[in-house]
N, C-alpha and C positions, 0 to 999 in steps of 0.2 A: 102307788108312786108311776108304776110302769107305765098305766093310762095318763097320768099326767104328762110323761115325758113324751108318749106318741102323740099326743094332740099338740104339744109343742113344737115337736119336729115336722109334723104335718103343715103347720103355720110356715116354717121356713121353707119347706118344699113348694107349697103353694106360691110364695113369693118369687122363686126362683126358676119355675117351669112354666112353660107355655100353655095354655089351657087345652086339654085334651078337645080334638076336631079336625077339621079339615081347613087349613090355613090358606087362604088366598095369597097372590102375589103381593107383596109390601104395596101399601098406599102411601102418599105424600099428598098432604093435605096442610097448607099455611106451615107452620113450624114442627106438624108432626109426621112422623113416619110410622104407620101402624097396619097390623094384618086383621085379616076378619075371619070370624068363626062364627057361621050361623048368622045370629042378631046382633053378636059382639064385637067390640073392636080392642085388639091388644095391642097397648103403645109400645112401641121397639125403641124408637128413639127419638129425642129433641133436637131440634136444629142448635148445633154448637155455636152459633153467633148471636144467641138471644142474650138479652140482659134484664136486670131490673127485675121486677115481678113476673112471675110465670103463672098464669092461670089454667088449671087442669079442666078440661072441659068434661061435661056429663055425656055428650055424644061426639060422634064424628061421623059428619056424611050421613048421619041417622041412625048410626050403630053404637051402642051403648059401651062406654069405655068401664071394663070390668076388669083389667088389669094392666100395670106398667112393669116392664123390663128393669131389673135391679141395674143394668147398665144405661136406661134411657139417658140418665142424665150425665153420663161421663163425658168429660171434656167442656161440660158446659160450666166454664170458668166464671162467667158474669152474672150468673143468677143470684140475686140477693134475695128474693122470698117466693113463696109459692102462694097462691090462692086457688080455691076451687070454686067451681059454679054450683048454684043451687042444686040440690039433688043428686050431687056426685055422691059415690059412695066413699070418695076420700074427704079427710077432712086438712085442713090446715091451720096449725097451732102457732101463732107467733112466727109465722112464715115457714114453719117446717112441715113438711108434707107426710100423710100419714094414712094408713087404710084401716078401716073397723075390721076387727077379727073376734070371733067367739074363741075362748079358751076355758079350760077347767081347770079354777082355782085350787088353792093347796088345800081347800076344805072339802073338795069335789063339786061345787057348784059352778054351774054354767054362768060364765061374766063377759062382758063386752071389755073388749082388751084394744090398744092400737099398736101395730107394726108400722115403725118409721120406714118409710119409702126413700127420701131423700132428705139430708141437711143441705140446705143452698152452699154452693162453694164461694160465693162473694158476702155472706151474712158476715157482717163485722162485730159481732158481739165475741166478748172474749169468756164469757161463762155459758154454760148451758145446762139445765136441769129437765129431766125427762118429765112428762106428764105422769101422774100417778097411776093411770091405767095404762101406760105403755109396756109392750111387753119384749121389743126389741128393738136395736138401732142400727142406723147405717148411715154413715158420713163420708160426704166428700172428700176424699184425701188430697183435694187441691185447696181445702179452707185451710189458709194461712193464719184465721183469727184465734181460733178456739185455743183456750190455755189450759181450761178447767172444765172437767165433765163430771155430773153428780147423776147417777142412775137412781131412779126410784124401785121401790119394793118389787114390783114384779118384773122387772127386766130379768131374762134369763139368758139372751145373746145377741146374735147379729142376725138381719133380717134378709141376709145374701150371700150363698158362698161366692165371694168376689173380692178381689183386692180393691175395687173399685169403691168399696165402703168399709174399708178394713182401719179401724179405728187405729191400730197400733201405726197406721204411716201418716196421723196428723201432724204437720210440722211443727207447730208450736204447742203442743199439748204436753204439759207439764205435770199435772195432777187429775187423777181419776178418783172420785168419791162414790161411795153405794149407802143407800139407805140402810141403816141398822136392821130394818125389818126385812129386807132382802133375804130370802131363802136359798138362792143359786148363786149369788155372787156377791162378792165381800171386798174391802180395798184395806190395805196397810200402807201407810205412809205415801199414798198417793199411786200406788200401784195396785192393779186392778186382778182380782183371783175368781176363780171359778170353782163351785163345789159339783160334786158328783150328779149328773143331770143337766147341767148347765153346757153351753155350747162355746166354743173359742171362735176368734175372729176367721177361722178358714172354715166354719162349720162343721167342725168335729166335737160330738158329744164328748164331754170330760167323765171318765170313769172316777179319777181322782182329783184331790184338790189340784188345780193347776194354776199356774201362773200365766196369765193371759195377756195381760199388757204393760210394759214397762214403758212408760211413755215417752215420744222421742226428745222431748226439752226437760225432761227430769235432769237437774243440775249436778246430781250428786256424782262425785269421783268414783266410788267403789259401792257395792252390795252385795249382801248375803241374802241367799234365797231362805225363807223361814223352814224350819225343821218338817212341819208337817205337808209339805207341799211336795206332791210326788212325780209332777209333769212339768215341764217347760213346753207352753203351748205354740203352735204355729206364729211365726212373726212376730212372738214377744217381746224381744229385745230389738227388734227391726230399727234401722236408722238413729239409733242414738248415738250421737257423738260424744258425748259428756263421760261416759262411764270407761273408767280404765281399768278395774278390778273387778272380777265378779267371782264370788264364792258359791259354789254349788254345795249342798248338804247330801248325807249319803242316801238318802231316800229316793233320790231321782231316778227314775226308772225309764221315762222316754223323754224326748227333747224333739220337737215339732220341726217340722219344714221351714225353711228360711227364720229360725229363731232368731239367728244373729247375722241377719242381713244388713250389710252397708250399702 
């Protein structure tokens, strides 16, 4: 189990840390700002004025695109879909951007998985189901359309330690569901929970059963935290304007940062 968690954590760090090496001064080409490390390009930022479908290049000025910053699309409010050039290490599925990565599954086998890099801010779908082999999710907090999210069996947490991809801040989200086969996360009445070894929306590893996300638009006026939950995660109840009464159980031993942010 420790090996499994260690490998999963390394994926999170890989997606949020600039590749080791000497980085040149940022280069601007077309809609992209990127840095260079030897023969590789690291995309730092996309032009915030772009709209419609954005295609991720295989190369930039001859340098292979090997990584994209978790904040590259922050402020890009008009992107409705992503596509990728042939030969890229990235994938676009139904307009959502992923990167292929290896992980060790619950049975100890090497498997191919997907880490979500970006969900378009202007994608108008009201529902979203993650692919079966997706491991992590990362949503634009400016997406105002998503109302229901269903997480597949391998999802264990979030792709980046950044409020830019914080599921808690999706303004129209009212329900989160989780596959019954998921061993790291679960949902009750549309509320998202993480088991020991999962990660909350701030990138913290959960040691106990944790309430990860109470959706912003969940309409209930009152809520009682289940007895088997010991932690209220960071940003867990952030920006929910409907909830008027909250009852905590006697097992709560930690409340994360900005858990009740307004």
